[in-house]
N, C-alpha and C positions, 0 to 999 in steps of 0.2 A: 419741909420742912429744912430736913439738913442739909438739901442738897442749896438751899437757899442760903443758909449759914455757910456754910463750907463754901462748895464750887465760883456760887455766883458771887459770892462774898469775896472769895482769892482774884476774882477774874474783874472783876474794879476798882479793888487794891491795885491788880495789873496795871490796870489802864491811866490811872488817877498817877501812878509812877512815872508812866510811859509818858503823861501827858508835861509832867512836872518836868522833864529832861529836855519839852522844847522852848522854856523859858517864861518869857514873861507871864503870870495865870491870867493877868484881866483881862486880856483879849485872847487868850488860849481857848479856841473854842472846842477843843478834846479835852481838855479838862472840865469844860462846863459841862459839855456830856455826857462825862465820869461821872460827875460831883448831882447832875440831874437824877441819871440815873442811880446811883448810891442811895438819892434822898427817894428815890421809887422804889428802892429793894427792901429798904430799911421800914418804910410805911409798909409794905404788902408783909413783911415777917410779925411785924407789930400786928396787922390786922390779922393774920392764921394764928398765932398765941394766944390773942384775945378770945377768940373764936373756941378755938380748944380749952381755953378757961373758963372761958361762961358754958360751954356745951351742956344739954341737958339732954339725957338717951332717954329716946322714943320707942315702947316696945312695941311690937304690931299686937294691934288689938286680934286677939284669935276667934273672937266674934263675926259674927257674919251676918248677922242680926239687924245691925247696925252700923252708917259711913261712919269711920272714925282714922286718925291718923295713919298710915298703911296699909287702908284698904285699897284695893282696887275693886271701883264700882263701872259699871254695866249701865251704859242708859239710852235713850232715845231720843234723842233731839232734831228736831226738823224731820221726822220719818225716817232718820238712820240713826242704827247703832255706834257709839260710840264708848269709847273706856279709858278712862282717868286713873290715875292714884292720885291721891290725897298726902303729901309731904309735908315736911317742914321748910318753912321760907330759901334755905340756903339750897336747898336740893332740886330748889320747883325749875322745870325748865318745860312750859305750855309747847314750845313743838311737837315734843313728845312724851305731854299728856300730863305729867307731872307737875298736880296743881298742891298750889299751896294751899295750905292751912287757912292762913290772913288772909287771900286774895278774898273778893267777892263771892267768887263760883266756888271756892275750898271751902268758904263758911258757909255756905246754899247747902254743900253735900251733906254735913258733916249734920250726926243724928238723924240723916235721912233712911227710910227702911225702904225693904224689896216693897217696890208695887206705888212708895208716894210722888206728888206728880207736884212739881212746882216750878215757878216763873223766877227768874235770876231778872235782878234790869243789869243791863250792859250798854255801851256808848248808843249804839245802835239800837237801842231799844229792850221790850220781852222776850227772853229765851225760855221755851217751854221745856222743862226736862223730867222724865220718867227715869226711878231707878227699876233697871229690871232684875238684877242680880248683886252681890256682893262676895270677895272674893279678898 
């Protein structure tokens, strides 16, 4: 965040200063581009500050009896074993099998125990899962 507030703001201020030196601001594409960059930067800083201000620390459950946020779940899906980690929505990355607790799949995993079998409705149909282990 400091990098955005200090380095990026200074960089944009320098761009604006240079662009102003070119004269007429109404048709100055460099000035318009720098102003757009400034608006995007300020929006991003605001979003990050809001995220930090509203953050809630979730402690990883030490229980391996039931799936909770922070659990890594080994499941059987279509005859293959797959591992998923249940995370908060801001951390989710389905490509890396980090599944949001707010997603349909994440919600379906929560509160399940080893041995539980269940189905999840996805756009392509229903998928069957069986919980093999919880870490």
